[in-house]
N, C-alpha and C positions, 0 to 999 in steps of 0.2 A: 668629728673625722664619714665622713661620705664613704661610700664604696659602688661595686658595678661592680652584681655577676654575671654569666654569662651559665641565662637559661634555655634551655629545649624543648618545648611543648609538646614533641613527641620522638618518642625511639627513633632512629632510624632504621626505613628498612635494609641497608647493607647495615656488615659490621664495620667500617670507617673509624680512620683515624682523626687524630684535628692537632693539630702541628703551626705553632710558631715559629718564624724565623724563619724556614726551607727556604732555597735562593733558588734546592733544585745542582748545589754545586758538591753542594754535602749533607749525601740523603740520611734521618736518618729513617731507622724505622724501631717496631717496635715500645713508639714513647706514645702515654698516657696524662693527659694533660688536666690536672681537677686543681681549684681556687678559685683563688680571685683576686682582682685591680684593686686597688685602695687608688684614683689619682683625690688631690687634695683642691685642684681648683678645674674649672671642665679646660680652660688656655693653655694646656701645659703641653708640651714638644721633647718626643722625643724618644732611642725606639730599644727600648728590650726582647731580650735575645732568652729565646728558655731553649737548653737541653732536653730528654731523657732526663722526669723527673715523674716522682711516685706520685705526689703529693706538695703544696707549699703553697706563698704569699707575698708575695712582693707588697711593697708598702714606700712610694714614695712621702717621705715629708715638706722635700721641698718644692716650689713650685718654680724651680734651675731648670728643669730634669726635663733634659733634650733627648731625644728621638726619634729613633718610628719603627710604629706598630707594622711588623704585615701580619692579616689574619690570610687565613685558609682554610677554607671546611672546610675543601672538596668532600662538600657532601650530589649526589648523586640524587641527579629530580627527575622523578619515569611520568613520563604518558600516560598521566588518566584519565582524560572525556577526551572521545574525538566531534566535531560538528564536523556532520556531510548537509547536502545540499547539492542540488542532482537543475542539470544547469542547461542549458543551450542557446547559441546563437541566435535571436529572431531575422528570422526572415521579416526588410523590410517592406514593406505596401504601400506602392504610394497612394493616395487618396485623389481627389480633384474632384475641386468644384467649379460648378459653371454658379453664375450669374448674371441677369438680363439686368440691364439695364440703357439708361439715352440720358443723352446730357439736357436738363434743366436750359430751357430757355431763360436765360439772363434778360431782364426786362430796367431798367433807368424805371428807375420815378423823379417827376420832374413835379414839385408841388411849388405853389407860385400864388401872395397873399399880395393885393395892392392894400395900400395905407395915402396914410399923409398925415401931415405933422399937426402934428395937436396944437391946437391954443393952449400958450404958457398962459397960469392964472393966476397972480399974487399973493397967497393967502395971510392974515396976522396973528399971532399966536401973544398968546398973553399971560404968563404967573405971577398969580400977589405967594407973596412971599420970604420969609424973616428969620428974627436967625436964630434956630434953636441950640441945648444947651450944645452947646462943643465939651462936655465931661459928655455928652450921651451919645449925639450924634456926631463918630470924623464925621474930616471935611478931606476926600482925597480927588488930588484935581491929575489931568496927565493933558498934557502939552504937545500934540505932532501936528504933521504936515505929509502932505503925499510925498511916499517917493519916486526917485527917479528911475525906472524902472533898468534893467541894466542883466543885457542878452553877455548870456556865457556858456563860449563851445566846453563840445567834453572828446577829446581824443582819444580813443584808445585803443596801443596795436594787437594783434592778437596772434599767434598762426593754429595750426593742427597743434595738440596733443600730444604725445609717444603713451599711448592707455598698457603701459605695467598692471600687471597683478601688485597686491596689498596684502600680504599675510598678515597679521594681527592674532598675536599671542599675549593672555593673560591669564596670570599665576592669578590664585583669589581661595577662599576659604573659611568656612563658614563663623561669622561673626558672632560674639556672644550677646545676643540678648541682653541690650539693659533699659527696665524704665527708666523711662525719665520723668520727672511731675514736674508742673507748671505753677510758678503761687506770684498772687502779685495783690498788692496792697491795693484797696481804696478805699473812700472813705464821698456823702451822698455832700458834691458841694454850693453854696446856697445861693437861695435861685433868688437869683431877684429880675423883677419887673427892671421894663424896657414901654415908654409911653411913646407913640410917635401917635404927630400931629400932620393931617396937611389937609391944605384950603386948595380949592377951585370951585367953579366955576364952571357953567355949561355953556363948552365949546361951537363954534361958528358950523352947521355939516355944513360943507362944500360939495356939491358935483361935478361928479367928472366922470363923461360920455367918453367914446371907444368905438369908432366905427372898422370894417374891416369885410371887402369884399370876396366873394368869388365867384367862381361861376361852376362850369356843370367838369368834377373828373372823368379822368381816363380809364375805363375801368381795366384790370389787370391782373390774370388771374396768374398766378404757381403752384404748380404741385408735387406732391413727392412720392414715393413710399418705400417701404424700401421691408425686409422680412428678416423677423425674425425667432431668438429663443433662451428661453434658457440655458447657459452651458450651462456644466459642474466640469468642476475632473475628472481624468479618468480614475477610474476605480483599479485597484492593482490584483491582476489577474490578467486572461487573455482575453483580448476584444481582436470582436470580429466583424471586420473593418463591409461597409457593403459599399458597394458599387453606385458611382455619379449615375445617370448617362448620358449618357450627351444629346450637348440643346439639339434641338430642334429642328430643319433649316438652317446651315448656320453660315455667318455672313463672308463666311472665307471657304478653300476648298483644300484641309488639314496635309501639307504638304511641306517641303523641306526647300523646295527650289523657289528662285529668284523667277517672278519672268511678268518680263516689259512688255507693259500692252500696248506700247505705241515703237514706230522704229527710232535709231536713235538718233539726236539732234544734241544741238548746240548748248538746248536747258538740259541742266542737270537738277536740276530737280527731281526727288522721288516724292512717285502722287501714291497713296495706296487708296484702295477704290472699291468697294464692294460686289464681289461678283456676284453675285444671285441678281444686282441691281445690273451687270449689263445686257444681258438677255441670255435668252437659250444659247445650247453648242448648238453647231449647225445642223442639222436635221433629228431635231428634238427639238416639242412642242411645250412649251410653257402649260398648262390643261387646266387654267379653274373651275373648281371642281362647283358644283350645283348645293348650295347652303342657306337652310331661312334665313340668320344674319350671316352678315361678314363684318367683324371686326378688324378694327385697323386702330392703332395706336396715331396719329394723326403729329408732325414735329415739324416743326418750320426757323429756318433760323435765317439771320440774313447779317453778314459784317465786312466792312473793311479790310480789306488782304495783309493792306501798309498798318503794320501797324495791331490788326485781330481783335479792332473796334469794332465791337456788335453793335450793331443799330437796331433799337423797337418798330418794330412794323406792325400795320395795322387792317396789310393786302397784300397782297403780290401774285405773280401774275410772268407765267413767262409762257412766249410761243413760237410756234419754226414749224413749214412746212415746205412744202419739193420744192418748192423756186425760190424758197430766198437759203441766203447761205450763210446766214447766222442767227440767232437766236431774240425774238425784240424780247424788251425788259421794263414794265413800270410793276411800282410799292407807291405805297402812300406812308407816310413814316409822319412823327409828330415830327413839329414845329423843330423844338430845340437838337431834334441831328442833323441840323441845317452845319456845322460845322466841319460833323464828322466826312459830309456830301461832297463840300466843295469843293475842288482844283488845288493843289498847291503853287506854292508863289512861280515851278518852274512850268507848272498851264496846263504839264498831263491831267488829261480825264482821270476822276476817283475809278479803278476795281475794286469791283465785292466780291462774294462767296455767297450765295445764293442755297442752300441747304433743306434738298425734299421730300420726308424720311427717308433721310440719313446719302438721299442722293445731290448732290452738291455739280452747282456752274454756273459757272465764269459770268461774269458784264462788267460793263463801263456805265459809268456816268456820264449823258447828253447832253440831260434836261432836269431843273428844278425851279418848282413851278409854286408857289405860297397861296393859300387858303385859311384866311382869316373870319370867321364868325363868336358870335360872344364865349369868349369863356377861353377858345378853341382857338389850337391852332397849326395845320395838317402844310403838312408836303408832299406836291405828286411828283412822285422820280419815273425820268424814264428814261433809256437806255441801249445799248442793244448786247453781244454776245462780244467774246475778250476775239472776237475773227475779227468787228467793228476793225480795228486796227490798220488793219489789213489795204482799209480801202480809206476815201474821203470824208474828211479833213486832216487824218492821219497820214497818207500815205500821198508823193505825189503821183503826177502825169508822168508815167512813164514810155517809151516804146519796145516795144521786144520783139525778136524773132529769131529768126533760129537760120544763122550761117555755116552750116554744116547738118545734114544726116544724122539726122533726130529722128527715134521714135516720140509717138503723142506723152506715152507716161515722162521719158528724161524730158517734154516741155515745160512739162507739167511738175517737173521738180526745175528744173530753169530758170524761172518764169518764181522759183522764191529765193534767190538773188541779189544783192548788187555786186559787178562784177565782179561773178562765179564765187566768193562770195555766199552758205548760205546765211539767211535772216535769223534761223532758228521755226524757224516749218515744217513741217513736212503731211511731204502727201500716198494717204490709201489708195491705191487707182483697181478695181476692180473691172473693168473692162478688158476684154484682147484689145493688144495694144498693138499697133498697125509703123508702118516705119513712113516718114517724110520727110522728105530729099529740101535738103537745104534751098536756102531764099524761096519757098513756094509760103511760108505765112508771118505777116506781122500783125503785131497790134498795140494798139495808144489804149495808155487810161490805167490803170491802179492792178495791184499784186491780184487783185481779189476779184473783175475785172475779166483778163487776161486766162485765170482761173481757168473761169467760169466759158469762157468759147473756148477754152480744148476741150471741160466734160460735154459740151455742146453738143463739139464733131462726132460724137460716141455715142450718141443718144443717150447721154450722160447729166448729173447733177451732182453738183457741189453738195457735202452738211458738212460743219466742224463738229469738233472734239467738244463733248461739256465740255472740263477745263483747260485742258492742255492746248499743245502748240499744232493740231494739225487740223488735217481736215480729209476726208474724204470722199471719190469722186465714186454714186450708187447709180447702175444702169437702173434708166427712168423702169422699166417693162422688162427684172430680171428672167421669170421664165414671158413669153403669151396666154395670152386673159383664153384663150378656147384648148389651154392646158391645161389656164388655177385648178382642174379637179383630181390632178395628180402630183400639187408643191403638195410637201409637208409646211405646214403655217407654224411659225415662231407663238403663235398664239390662239386659241380655243375660249372665246369667253359667252358663257349663257349668261340666258336675257334675266335671269335672276341680280346678277353682280350688274344690268347698268340700271343709274337713278334715271337719263331718259336719251329714247328710242327719233331719230327726226332719219326721212328721208323722204329726197327727191331724186326723183327717176329725170335724166333726160335722154333727148331722144341726138345721135351724131351720122354724120357720111358715110356708108359703111363702101370710107374706101377697102382695096384688094390690092392695089396694083401704084408705085409712084415711086417717077423716076430724079434720084442722086445724087447729085455731078461736081466735081472742081470745078476750079474757077479755071486758072493762068497752067497750072498741074494738075492731071489726075485721077480716075476714071470717070466714066458716064454708066451707071448704074442701074441694073433695072431694078428691085424689090417689090414681088409681087406673092401675096398668103399662098398658099399650098392648098394644094384641095381649090380651088377657084377658078375661074376666068379668070379676071384679072380686067374684067373689062368696065369700070371705076377705075377713075383715075385721079391721086392727090393730085397737089399743087402740087410742080417741081422740086429741088430743095434744091441747094449751092452751098459749098463751103471749099473753100479755101483748103479744109484740112481734109477734107476727102480726095485721095491718095492710090485706094489701096480697094479691091474687092472688102474688106472684112471691113474696112470703116464707113462703107454705104450701107453696108449690108445692118450691121448695128445703130447707121442714122437714119433706117429706112423705118424699122422694126415702131415707134414710138408712134410714125403713124400711118399703120394698118393698125397700129392693136387700140390708139386710141379710139373707136369705132362703134358706128351700131346700140344701140338698147344700155342706159346706162341707169346705175341705182348709190347716193352719193349718202352714205351711210352715215350718219349723227350719231353717235358714243358719247355719255357721260359717264365713269366709273369712278371710284376709288382709287390712292392709287394705295395699289395692293403691295404685301409682300414680294408676291411671285411673280409680280410684271413690272413694279414703278414706272416713272412713264414710260409709255412705250412709243419711238423717234418714226418718225418717215422709214417707210426702206421696209418695212417689217409687215409682209405676211400673215391676216385677222383671223380663225375661219367664227364668227356671230354665229350661235346655234340661239332660233328662236322658236322652242318648241317642235312640230313639222317643218317651219323652214331653218334652213343653211345655207347662206351667203358667205362668199371666200371672194376678199380683195389684202388692195396693195394699203397701208397706209400712205396718209397727202397728207395729211394735219398734225399737231401737235399741242398742246395748250394744256397750263395747267395755272389753278389760280387757288390761292394764300386766304384767307378770309378768314378776323377776327372778331368774336362782334360776341355781347356777350361772358366773356371769359372763357369766350370757346372758342375751340380752330378748327373748322372746316377749309377740307385740300379735292377736290375734286380736279378730275384730268378729263376731257374731250378729243378723242381724235377724228379727224373725218377717215374710209375708206373707197375705197374705190370697186367699188364690185362690173361684173358684167352679166345682162343677161340675154341666155339665150345666142352665148355667142360661138 
């Protein structure tokens, strides 16, 4: 008979009673129970109630006893140990990581191989054989034929599932290690030698000739760099964060304001630009320091705007001057880029975007010619800036005029409309505005020729935006040449940064007076250079838009400013991050030792060349300077 004893390992801390069957309705006091409960089977069910008993034994003989046992120890479990840990909420510390990078030039590589049909040669093969002993050489045959390829399409529908946390619980206990032995019976098999015979004879050697022609491959280089170090998991404890220094000369000014570069137009595209390449702030001068070595990381890409297709380029150039209202564009590409440069079925020209050291320029492709030599085929591409869409042959010939009183700036805005509806282009007006009476002005031509006519009446010229749909009307002489010594230049260039310099001196007539007049309605103004006798008169200038003294004075200044001894300075220098491509209309101070020249940029060109795996980019600016004015 099995017995179960209730054994206490240690004595209770305080005096307590062990009570069986007290449900709280009939409290039992001063009860002390000792004894044992003998259970024949462990699956017995029943209830045993013990009252005030000094000692006794309960013996269950039959397994059919059913009942319930309530065991209430009423044992105190005092606090035996305390663990303390000091902690506090850590203050979040942001850490900034900066990494400079630039997009690598994605250049597709074309491989060509010329081939010709090979001459088929028939060969005979003979083999002599005899029946071998079938008991020793089993014969296996397999018949097959070409299978019919069958295409099978697979479809699968899916949707994003909800992320749900999944908890897994597993109960386990340590298993008893049991050693297990493996036994395998074997014996040596009978070694039976097997003899094989094979008859052969010398085969007839057959020669096969494979020919392949090749030409010179185009050398293209790709490079990449990356900084790295072995990382480790942070160790427990206090971590000191090292502040990261902000990058020098950022591409943008950290600000939460959304600033629009151009006025609102019908074009709702949001164009992001690099502020440090736009130009200096008014009244500030970008000074290029004197260094022994100037390091510039050049980058240049050409892509088709429609579809964003990258076009490999061997060379590329952009050019503009004060008398041009848009950029001139040329490029040389491999012959396989022809499908990406040809216009589509609608006949519209392809628009491309050329990026030079982070500065983007938009142009349309107008001419393509191919040049093929042995093992090489190149395309010579020509085009103009995006503003060419407003000139022939893309713009029709129209008649412009003013049926009402309008200012010169309002006339310029009216030109860029059709039936009073804007065509999506804007004008930034710099000259001083004046009033033009109704019916005074008329012009026949394209959008651009009309805009140039209005700007020329104010002594100005038109310059396009690099990528957007806007023009800027600039004064040809924003300051008088004899006052350029007091002008704050936009850029200061030392001779050390210039690769090539050329100076051409010219002498022009020293005019100091000019008459400017309207045609039918307007004023007849006399413009004289201050401080002179006005005794050398220039040819008279007449324009229908000279209707006020403001217009006459602005138109007469370019005539009196473009006089005397001048020096046209040509400077070739890299496209620096500080300057970018310097456009026309900017003041430049050029310092060459003890000689300092200040003048206006009249022309700008940028050239890109790829040769022997190297990319070189240079810009050439033409600066108008005056001597003894």
